[in-house]
MIRO-271296 format. One line per field, with one value per residue (C-alpha): residue number from 1; residue in three letters; x negated, y negated, z negated. Coordinates in nm, 2 decimals, padded with zeros to 4 digits. Layout:
num NUM  ...
residu Ala  ...
X X  ...
Y Y  ...
Z Z  ...
This chain:
num 1  2  3  4  5  6  7  8  9  10  11  12  13  14  15  16  17  18  19  20  21  22  23  24  25  26  27  28  29  30  31  32  33  34  35  36  37  38  39  40  41  42  43  44  45  46  47  48  49  50  51  52  53  54  55  56  57  58  59  60  61  62  63  64  65  66  67  68  69  70  71  72  73  74  75  76  77  78  79  80  81  82  83  84  85  86  87  88  89  90  91  92  93  94  95  96  97  98  99  100  101  102  103  104  105  106  107  108  109  110  111  112  113  114  115  116  117  118  119  120  121  122  123  124  125  126  127  128  129  130  131  132  133  134  135  136  137  138  139  140  141  142  143  144  145  146  147  148  149  150  151  152  153  154  155  156  157  158  159  160  161  162  163  164  165  166  167  168  169  170  171  172  173  174  175  176  177  178  179  180  181  182  183  184  185  186  187  188  189  190  191  192  193  194  195  196  197  198  199  200  201  202  203
residu Met  Phe  Thr  Glu  Lys  Glu  Leu  Glu  Ala  Ile  Ser  Tyr  Ile  Arg  Ser  Phe  Ile  Met  Asn  Asn  Gly  His  Met  Pro  Ser  Ile  Arg  Gln  Met  Gly  Arg  Glu  Ile  Gly  Phe  Ser  Ser  Pro  Arg  Ser  Ala  Ser  Met  Met  Ile  Asn  Lys  Leu  Val  Asp  Lys  Gly  Val  Leu  Gln  Arg  Arg  Glu  Asn  Gly  Ala  Leu  Lys  Phe  Leu  Asp  Ser  Glu  Phe  Asn  Gln  Glu  Phe  Asn  Ala  Ser  Thr  Val  Asn  Val  Pro  Leu  Val  Gly  Thr  Val  Ser  Cys  Gly  Ala  Pro  Val  Phe  Ala  Glu  Glu  Asn  Ile  Glu  Ala  Met  Ile  Pro  Val  Ser  Thr  Lys  Leu  Ala  Gln  Ser  Pro  His  Lys  Tyr  Phe  Leu  Leu  Arg  Ala  Ser  Gly  Asp  Ser  Met  Asn  Gln  Ser  Gly  Ile  Asn  Asp  Gly  Asp  Leu  Val  Leu  Val  Arg  Gln  Gln  Gln  Thr  Ala  Lys  Ser  Lys  Glu  Ile  Val  Val  Ala  Leu  Ile  Asp  Gly  Glu  Thr  Thr  Val  Lys  Glu  Phe  Lys  Lys  Ile  Gly  Asp  Val  Ile  Ile  Leu  Phe  Pro  Arg  Ser  Asn  Asn  Lys  Gln  His  Lys  Pro  Ile  Tyr  Leu  Glu  Arg  Asp  Phe  Lys  Val  Gln  Gly  Val  Val  Val  Ala  Thr  Ile  Pro  Gln  Glu
X -02.08  -02.08  -02.30  -02.14  -02.25  -02.12  -01.78  -01.78  -01.84  -01.57  -01.32  -01.43  -01.39  -01.05  -00.92  -01.06  -00.89  -00.55  -00.54  -00.70  -00.64  -01.00  -01.35  -01.56  -01.87  -02.20  -02.27  -01.94  -01.99  -02.33  -02.22  -01.93  -02.13  -02.43  -02.69  -02.99  -03.01  -02.82  -03.06  -02.95  -02.59  -02.68  -02.84  -02.53  -02.32  -02.54  -02.50  -02.13  -02.14  -02.36  -02.11  -01.81  -01.65  -01.72  -01.74  -01.95  -01.78  -01.96  -01.94  -02.10  -01.78  -01.70  -01.39  -01.29  -01.18  -00.96  -00.96  -00.87  -01.18  -01.29  -01.09  -01.30  -01.29  -00.91  -00.85  -00.98  -00.80  -00.76  -00.77  -00.40  -00.37  -00.13  00.01  00.24  00.57  00.90  01.24  01.46  01.72  01.79  01.56  01.24  00.95  00.65  00.31  00.13  -00.21  -00.39  -00.43  -00.64  -00.71  -00.57  -00.69  -00.40  -00.41  -00.41  -00.12  00.10  -00.06  -00.09  -00.27  -00.19  00.07  -00.01  00.08  00.09  00.18  00.41  00.49  00.86  01.05  01.40  01.60  01.85  01.67  01.62  01.85  01.61  01.32  01.18  01.13  01.03  00.65  00.61  00.41  00.60  00.40  00.55  00.49  00.50  00.77  01.05  01.33  01.50  01.76  02.07  01.99  01.62  01.47  01.35  01.16  01.39  01.30  01.59  01.55  01.18  01.24  01.19  01.38  01.40  01.73  01.90  01.96  02.28  02.38  02.75  02.80  02.64  02.65  02.35  02.44  02.17  02.27  02.13  02.09  02.13  02.30  02.31  02.66  02.56  02.38  02.61  02.55  02.41  02.59  02.41  02.45  02.13  01.84  01.73  01.41  01.28  00.93  00.89  01.02  00.93  00.76  00.67  00.67  00.35  00.48  00.29  00.26
Y -01.83  -01.45  -01.24  -00.98  -00.71  -00.88  -00.92  -00.54  -00.47  -00.71  -00.53  -00.19  -00.29  -00.45  -00.14  00.10  -00.09  -00.11  00.24  00.40  00.16  00.10  -00.01  00.23  00.35  00.22  00.55  00.54  00.19  00.27  00.58  00.40  00.07  00.27  00.18  00.43  00.40  00.32  00.03  -00.14  -00.11  -00.25  -00.55  -00.60  -00.59  -00.85  -01.07  -01.05  -01.13  -01.44  -01.54  -01.52  -01.22  -00.98  -01.05  -00.84  -00.78  -00.74  -00.37  -00.36  -00.28  -00.50  -00.66  -00.79  -01.16  -01.18  -01.57  -01.81  -02.02  -01.93  -01.92  -01.66  -01.44  -01.45  -01.42  -01.06  -00.73  -00.41  -00.07  00.10  00.48  00.62  00.91  01.05  01.01  00.91  00.95  00.67  00.92  01.23  01.28  01.48  01.59  01.35  01.52  01.34  01.39  01.06  01.04  00.72  00.40  00.11  -00.26  -00.47  -00.85  -00.93  -01.17  -00.86  -00.61  -00.81  -00.72  -00.55  -00.34  -00.02  00.04  00.30  00.32  00.55  00.59  00.54  00.80  00.76  00.46  00.43  00.11  -00.07  -00.36  -00.42  -00.45  -00.10  00.11  00.46  00.47  00.16  00.14  00.03  -00.11  00.02  -00.12  00.18  00.14  00.35  00.08  -00.13  -00.40  -00.38  -00.47  -00.38  -00.13  00.17  00.49  00.75  01.10  01.33  01.70  01.68  01.48  01.13  00.87  00.48  00.33  00.02  00.06  -00.01  00.11  00.10  00.24  00.59  00.62  00.55  00.44  00.46  00.25  00.29  -00.04  00.07  00.01  00.40  00.47  00.84  00.73  00.74  00.62  00.88  00.89  01.03  01.06  01.29  01.45  01.11  00.90  00.56  00.60  00.23  -00.08  -00.16  -00.51  -00.55  -00.38  -00.34  -00.29  -00.04  -00.05
Z 00.05  00.09  00.31  00.54  00.30  -00.01  00.18  00.27  -00.11  -00.22  00.02  -00.09  -00.47  -00.41  -00.21  -00.47  -00.77  -00.59  -00.49  -00.81  -01.09  -01.20  -01.08  -00.87  -01.01  -00.90  -00.72  -00.55  -00.42  -00.31  -00.11  00.05  00.14  00.27  00.01  -00.01  -00.37  -00.70  -00.76  -00.43  -00.55  -00.90  -00.74  -00.53  -00.84  -01.02  -00.70  -00.73  -01.10  -01.03  -00.77  -00.99  -00.81  -01.12  -01.48  -01.71  -02.05  -02.38  -02.35  -02.02  -01.83  -01.50  -01.43  -01.09  -01.06  -00.75  -00.79  -00.53  -00.54  -00.17  00.15  00.31  00.01  -00.01  00.37  00.33  00.36  00.15  00.27  00.23  00.30  00.56  00.43  00.70  00.86  00.72  00.89  00.99  01.09  00.90  00.62  00.69  00.47  00.48  00.44  00.14  00.32  00.37  00.76  00.75  00.56  00.73  00.66  00.56  00.47  00.09  00.17  00.22  -00.01  -00.32  -00.63  -00.89  -00.71  -00.51  -00.18  00.09  00.47  00.65  01.01  01.09  01.30  01.44  01.51  01.21  01.08  01.43  01.34  01.03  01.25  01.19  01.51  01.60  01.56  01.35  01.02  00.72  00.44  00.10  -00.24  -00.49  -00.76  -00.89  -00.90  -00.63  -00.59  -00.36  -00.01  -00.03  00.21  00.02  00.09  -00.08  -00.20  -00.15  -00.26  -00.15  00.17  00.24  00.44  00.49  00.43  00.28  -00.09  -00.29  -00.63  -00.74  -01.09  -01.08  -00.73  -00.50  -00.13  00.14  00.45  00.79  00.99  01.34  01.67  01.71  01.53  01.48  01.16  00.85  00.49  00.25  -00.08  -00.39  -00.76  -00.85  -00.70  -00.58  -00.64  -00.51  -00.41  -00.30  -00.14  00.22  00.21  00.58  00.91  01.14  01.50  01.71  02.08
């Protein structure tokens, strides 16, 4: 139902919306997909409108319809930014520079949420299946439920731990066979950056 170029455009549009919250411009899409002119990008837009992927509103704006009418369409991926390294030991600063854009299945990175990837460092979460060097897929949010694994920001440093809240006290638990790792108790200077939804092992 879709050509290879159309699937490339769909993947780019989905990734752009997930990471930026709005549709890319025709010029942005044309540059990313490799069209030689804005007219070629406009023709691609029209094809995606005709095939029901995009909807043109009365004011001319485009809406992306992430529908489930086509198996090939839904089995695609979204590009998620890899933004650095996060500690699974003592908290260490994670550089917020995008190192790469990694394709992740839309079954894991689901619209309309925003996601990012971090590279795990250390062994404090190895009993939860997060090992040194693994990539963790994080759904960006500022709240968490007890027993969820979170990326926590503590005094400008980040760490991955299991979250628990008792009254006004936040406890971040390690899950490791290394008994040197201890829970972290916090009352302030703490922020949830996201919840870990998947681990991508690295060989």
